C-alpha positions in Angstrom: 20.4 80.4 -0.6 21.3 83.9 0.2 19.9 87.3 -0.9 18.5 87.2 -4.4 19.7 83.5 -4.8 23.1 84.9 -5.7 25.0 83.2 -2.8 24.7 79.9 -1.0 25.9 77.7 1.8 26.2 74.1 0.7 25.1 71.6 3.3 25.8 67.9 3.3 24.5 65.6 6.0 25.9 62.1 6.7 22.7 60.1 7.3 23.8 57.7 10.0 25.6 60.1 12.3 23.8 63.3 11.1 27.1 65.0 10.8 26.8 68.3 9.0 29.4 69.4 6.5 28.9 73.0 5.3 30.7 75.4 3.2 30.0 78.7 1.4 29.8 78.3 -2.3 32.5 80.5 -3.9 31.2 83.2 -6.3 31.5 82.5 -9.9 30.3 79.6 -12.0 28.1 77.5 -9.7 28.6 74.1 -11.3 32.4 74.6 -11.5 32.7 75.8 -7.9 30.3 73.1 -6.6 32.3 70.4 -8.5 35.6 71.6 -7.0 34.4 72.3 -3.5 32.4 69.1 -3.3 35.4 67.0 -4.3 37.5 68.9 -1.7 35.0 68.5 1.1 34.1 64.8 0.4 37.6 63.7 -0.6 38.8 63.7 3.0 36.2 61.2 4.1 36.9 57.4 4.1 35.7 55.9 0.8 33.0 53.7 2.6 31.4 56.9 4.0 31.1 58.6 0.6 29.7 55.9 -1.6 26.5 57.9 -2.5 25.3 61.5 -2.5 21.7 62.4 -2.9 21.1 65.9 -4.2 18.3 68.2 -5.3 18.0 69.1 -9.0 19.8 72.4 -9.0 22.0 73.5 -11.9 25.0 73.5 -9.5 25.2 69.7 -9.8 25.6 69.8 -13.6 29.0 68.2 -13.3 27.7 65.3 -11.2 29.4 62.8 -13.5 32.8 64.3 -12.9 32.1 64.1 -9.1 31.4 60.4 -9.5 34.6 59.9 -11.6 36.8 61.8 -9.1 35.4 60.3 -5.9 33.7 57.1 -6.9 30.6 58.6 -5.3 27.4 57.8 -7.1 25.1 60.8 -7.3 21.3 60.4 -7.0 18.7 63.2 -7.3 15.6 63.8 -5.3 12.2 64.1 -7.0 11.3 67.7 -7.8 9.4 69.7 -5.2 9.8 66.8 -2.6 11.6 68.3 0.5 10.4 65.3 2.6 12.8 63.2 0.7 15.7 65.2 2.3 14.4 65.6 5.8 17.9 65.4 7.5 19.3 68.0 5.2 16.3 70.3 5.7 16.7 70.0 9.4 20.4 70.9 9.1 19.5 73.9 7.0 17.1 75.0 9.8 19.8 74.7 12.4 22.1 76.8 10.3 19.5 79.5 10.2 20.4 80.2 13.8 23.7 81.5 12.5 22.8 82.8 9.0 19.4 84.4 8.5 17.2 83.9 5.4 17.9 86.7 2.9 21.4 87.4 4.2 24.1 88.0 1.6 26.1 84.8 2.1 28.9 85.8 -0.2 30.2 88.0 2.6 30.3 85.1 5.1 33.8 84.0 6.0 34.5 80.2 5.5 35.7 80.1 9.2 32.2 81.3 10.3 30.5 78.5 8.3 32.9 76.0 9.8 32.3 77.4 13.3 28.5 77.1 12.9 28.8 73.5 11.6 31.1 72.5 14.5 28.6 74.0 17.0 25.7 72.1 15.4 27.7 68.8 15.3 28.7 69.1 19.0 25.1 69.3 20.2 23.7 66.2 21.9 20.6 65.1 19.8 17.7 62.9 20.8 17.8 61.1 17.5 21.3 60.0 18.3 20.4 58.8 21.9 21.8 62.1 23.2 25.1 61.6 21.5 26.5 64.4 19.3 26.9 64.0 15.6 30.7 64.5 15.9 31.0 61.7 18.5 28.8 59.3 16.4 30.7 60.2 13.2 34.1 59.5 14.9 33.0 56.0 15.6 31.8 55.4 12.1 34.9 57.0 10.6 37.2 54.8 12.7 35.4 51.7 11.5 35.4 52.9 7.9 39.1 53.6 7.9 39.7 50.1 9.2 37.5 48.6 6.6 39.1 50.7 3.8 42.5 49.7 5.0 41.6 46.0 4.9 39.9 46.3 1.5 42.6 48.5 -0.2 45.0 45.7 -1.1 42.1 43.8 -2.8 41.0 46.7 -5.0 42.7 47.9 -8.2 40.9 51.2 -8.4 42.7 52.3 -11.6 41.1 49.3 -13.4 37.8 49.5 -11.5 37.8 45.8 -10.6 38.8 43.5 -7.8 42.2 41.8 -7.9 42.6 38.2 -6.8 
């Protein structure tokens, strides 16, 4: 959250690879903007890598049912006042503080700057990943997921929400 809680950078962390996806939340209605930007950000991921999303209980996720409908991504919520349930995300937020200080007006931040910061964080070797980077690890998972999605695609009739024989 930025100065006066009037601006924000949204952070999503893929749990297996620790890949950080970050974007500045556009000014205006938070739940509308979150809905639109979340669908945009997650829509490019292979379906098997966006099956679930676990979020805190902020009002910006008021349209979580629409996110589920648009992406097929189930949305879960953390328990209130339980940051330990989102350790990977809290760590990513801490890493972003190297680029954006607490209390800064984040509405003035260019989207390219947020993308740059996320790319820098994702390219760092990390002990938790056996000194691989999040980007490298995610590339492996994404390639496998795209193959799995391609194999499963003919078997699914997504418009009806059921498998086809």
